[in-house]
C-alpha positions in Angstrom: 0.1 0.0 -0.2 1.3 3.4 -0.9 0.2 5.7 1.7 0.2 9.1 0.0 -1.9 7.6 -2.7 -4.7 6.1 -0.4 -7.3 8.3 0.5 -8.9 5.4 2.2 -6.5 4.6 4.6 -8.6 4.5 7.6 -11.0 2.1 6.2 -7.9 -0.3 5.8 -7.2 0.4 9.5 -10.7 -0.6 10.7 -11.3 -3.2 8.7 -12.5 -6.3 10.9 -9.5 -8.5 9.7 -7.1 -5.6 10.8 -8.9 -4.9 14.0 -8.9 -8.7 14.8 -5.3 -9.1 14.1 -4.6 -6.0 16.2 -6.5 -7.6 19.0 -4.9 -10.6 19.1 -1.4 -8.8 19.4 -2.6 -6.6 22.3 -4.1 -9.7 24.1 -1.0 -12.0 23.5 1.1 -9.1 25.2 -1.0 -8.9 28.2 -0.3 -5.9 30.1 -2.2 -3.8 32.5 -5.4 -1.9 32.1 -5.9 1.9 31.4 -7.6 4.4 33.2 -11.2 2.7 32.7 -10.3 -0.2 34.5 -11.0 -2.6 31.1 -8.5 -5.5 31.5 -7.5 -7.8 28.6 -9.4 -10.7 30.2 -12.6 -8.7 29.9 -12.2 -6.5 27.0 -14.1 -8.8 24.4 -17.3 -8.5 26.6 -16.7 -4.6 26.6 -16.0 -4.3 23.3 -19.3 -6.6 22.0 -21.4 -3.8 24.1 -19.7 -0.5 22.7 -17.3 -1.4 20.0 -19.4 -1.0 17.0 -20.2 2.5 18.2 -16.7 3.4 19.1 -15.5 2.4 15.5 -18.1 4.3 13.9 -17.2 7.3 16.0 -13.6 6.9 14.7 -14.7 6.6 11.3 -16.7 9.9 11.5 -13.7 11.7 12.9 -15.1 12.4 16.3 -13.2 10.0 18.7 -11.4 11.4 21.4 -9.1 8.7 22.9 -8.7 8.5 26.9 -5.8 9.9 28.5 -3.0 7.2 29.4 -2.3 6.0 32.9 0.9 7.3 33.7 3.5 5.2 35.5 7.0 5.3 36.4 9.8 2.4 36.1 13.4 2.5 37.4 16.2 3.1 34.9 19.7 1.7 35.4 21.2 4.8 36.3 18.7 5.4 39.2 16.3 7.6 37.7 12.9 6.7 36.1 11.3 6.4 33.0 7.6 7.5 32.7 5.1 5.2 30.7 1.9 6.0 29.4 -0.6 3.0 29.5 -3.6 3.5 27.1 -6.6 1.9 27.5 -7.2 -1.7 25.9 -9.4 -0.2 23.1 -6.8 2.5 22.5 -4.1 -0.2 22.2 -6.1 -2.0 20.0 -6.6 1.0 17.6 -2.8 2.1 18.0 -1.7 -1.4 16.9 -4.5 -1.3 14.2 -2.7 1.8 12.7 0.7 0.5 13.3 0.2 -2.5 11.2 -1.0 -0.6 8.3 1.4 2.3 8.3 4.4 0.7 9.8 5.5 -1.6 6.8 5.2 1.4 4.4 7.3 3.5 6.8 9.7 0.9 7.7 10.9 0.2 4.0 12.3 3.7 4.1 14.2 3.5 7.4 18.1 3.1 7.6 19.7 -0.4 7.7 21.6 1.0 10.6 18.2 1.4 12.8 17.5 -1.6 14.9 15.0 -0.7 17.2 11.3 -1.5 17.2 11.7 -3.3 13.8 10.7 -6.6 12.3 13.4 -9.2 12.4 15.9 -6.6 14.3 16.9 -6.7 17.9 19.3 -5.2 20.1 21.8 -8.1 19.6 21.9 -7.1 16.1 22.7 -3.7 17.0 25.3 -4.5 19.2 27.1 -7.2 16.8 26.9 -4.5 13.9 28.8 -2.1 16.5 31.5 -4.6 17.1 32.2 -5.1 13.6 32.9 -1.4 13.7 35.4 -1.7 16.4 37.0 -4.7 14.8 37.8 -3.0 11.8 39.8 -0.2 13.9 37.2 2.4 15.4 38.5 2.9 18.8 36.5 6.1 19.7 32.8 6.3 20.5 30.6 9.2 20.3 27.9 8.5 22.6 24.9 10.9 22.4 22.2 10.9 25.0 18.9 12.3 23.8 17.5 14.1 27.0 14.2 12.6 27.6 13.5 11.8 24.0 10.1 10.3 24.4 8.7 13.0 26.4 10.1 16.0 23.8 9.1 15.0 20.5 7.7 17.9 19.1 4.2 17.5 18.0 3.8 20.0 14.9 7.2 18.8 13.5 5.9 14.7 13.8 2.7 15.7 12.0 4.3 17.5 9.3 6.7 14.2 8.7 3.5 12.2 8.9 1.7 14.5 6.7 4.4 13.9 3.8 3.5 10.2 3.7 -0.2 10.0 4.8 -2.9 11.7 2.6 -6.0 10.4 4.5 -6.6 13.4 6.8 -8.9 11.3 9.2 -5.8 9.1 10.0 -3.7 12.4 10.7 -6.5 13.7 12.9 -6.6 10.0 14.8 -3.0 10.2 15.5 -2.9 13.5 16.6 -5.7 13.3 18.8 -3.4 10.4 20.4 -0.8 12.8 20.8 -2.7 15.3 22.7 -4.7 12.8 24.6 -2.9 13.8 27.9 -2.2 11.4 30.8 -3.6 10.6 34.5 -1.2 10.9 37.5 -2.4 10.6 40.8 -5.9 11.3 39.8 -5.1 14.5 38.0 -5.1 15.0 34.1 -2.3 16.5 32.6 -2.3 18.0 29.2 0.2 16.6 26.5 1.9 19.3 24.3 4.7 17.4 23.4 6.3 13.6 23.4 5.2 10.4 22.1 4.9 8.4 25.7 6.2 5.0 26.1 3.9 2.3 26.5 1.5 2.5 23.6 1.8 0.3 20.2 2.1 3.6 18.2 4.9 5.3 20.0 7.8 2.9 18.6 6.8 3.7 15.1 6.5 7.5 15.8 9.8 7.7 17.3 11.5 6.0 14.3 9.8 8.3 11.9 11.4 11.5 13.9 14.7 9.7 14.1 14.9 8.5 10.7 15.9 12.0 9.7 19.1 11.6 12.2 20.0 8.3 10.4 19.7 10.0 7.0 21.9 12.9 8.3 24.4 10.4 9.7 24.4 8.1 6.4 25.1 11.4 4.3 28.1 12.0 6.3 29.2 8.7 6.0 29.4 7.9 9.6 29.8 4.3 11.2 26.9 4.3 13.6 24.1 2.2 15.1 20.9 3.2 16.6 18.3 1.6 18.7 15.3 3.8 19.4 16.8 6.7 20.9 20.1 5.2 21.9 22.8 5.6 19.5 26.6 5.6 19.2 28.9 6.9 16.2 32.7 5.4 16.2 35.6 7.1 14.6 39.1 6.9 14.6 40.4 9.9 16.8 39.2 11.8 19.8 39.8 15.2 17.6 37.2 13.6 15.1 34.9 12.6 17.8 35.0 15.9 19.4 34.0 17.5 16.0 31.4 15.0 15.4 29.6 15.5 18.7 29.7 19.2 18.5 27.8 19.1 14.8 25.4 16.3 15.5 24.3 18.2 18.6 23.7 21.2 16.7 21.6 19.0 14.0 19.5 17.3 16.9 18.7 20.6 18.5 17.9 22.9 15.4 16.4 20.4 12.9 15.0 17.5 15.4 14.0 20.2 17.9 15.1 17.7 20.6 17.8 18.2 23.5 21.2 16.5 24.1 22.2 15.6 27.6 25.5 17.1 27.9 26.1 15.5 31.1 25.6 11.8 29.9 26.9 12.5 26.4 30.4 11.6 25.8 33.4 11.1 23.5 35.6 8.2 25.0 37.5 4.9 24.0 35.3 2.3 22.8 36.1 0.4 26.1 34.4 3.0 28.3 31.2 2.8 26.3 28.2 1.1 27.1 25.6 0.4 24.6 22.3 -1.5 25.3 24.0 -2.7 28.4 27.1 -4.3 26.5 30.6 -3.1 26.8 33.7 -3.7 24.7 37.0 -4.8 25.9 39.5 -4.7 23.1 37.9 -6.8 20.3 35.8 -8.7 22.7 32.3 -8.3 24.0 31.2 -8.3 27.7 28.0 -7.6 29.5 24.5 -8.4 28.9 21.4 -6.5 27.9 19.8 -4.8 31.1 16.3 -6.0 31.8 15.7 -2.0 32.3 17.0 -0.9 28.8 14.8 -0.3 25.8 12.8 -3.2 25.4 11.9 -4.9 22.4 8.5 -4.1 21.1 5.5 -6.4 21.0 6.1 -7.0 17.4 9.4 -8.7 18.4 7.6 -11.3 20.6 6.0 -14.3 19.6 2.3 -13.8 19.8 1.1 -17.2 21.6 -2.1 -19.0 21.4 -5.0 -18.3 19.4 -7.5 -15.8 21.0 -11.3 -14.8 20.6 -11.7 -12.4 17.8 -13.4 -9.0 18.2 -15.6 -10.1 15.3 -16.3 -13.9 14.1 -15.6 -14.0 10.2 -18.5 -14.6 8.1 
């Protein structure tokens, strides 16, 4: 499917076959309830009562997603990462969107991008980085994007989506998800930026934004790997690394409208760099992927047993 030539993209997203596949995906990953309290186990009963009406509301362009439930998990550095847990229904719709538009965007993504993509993993990214090191690259330019998922500029992201998606209803639906806000300690908070981690759509949206970074790094012929917002560039000398760090910081902040964390970003020998929980000693590899690092998305997991469909096929 070519997104920019399909004015009926929403119909493909809301097709019974696609929604059933999306539900199967969400069901296999289980997960906590959103703010409405509807769980994976009782969702089918809930959907049978209100599902058709909600789908029609989306089709008419009037649907307003519920805010996400804000929770926090501990990061390896002792900080906290915020997650936004959508309702089960909104997870199904987000997954349905991702299933249709994701493959079209993925075809354009860089070969050096490994996060949240089919048949790619953290291990593949680490192996690629090791090959660079074995080839003689000894300096790592380790750039930390400060609170990336919380700081994605909505207008910038929507402009990127608008370049590929012509169905205005789909663009409006995605924009509504971005602006749905969150509930934390019983209080609703507006959302003016960011793509909160926790929903099926946010990994794809993050890759769409950071694809511009990949293209820039490729244009400059840098040796790099990226997994979500974690990326490392390897060069031959400290001086070259410092030049690269300065220029990439300008690009990230001016073009992508993001922030570089100066405290955590560094130009160091590869032996002092950690990437996705791994460290490098000479040409050997040590360590293991941290359970608190960026996790593979649901698309990287097996779907498990068959589950009840939202609609029975005729």
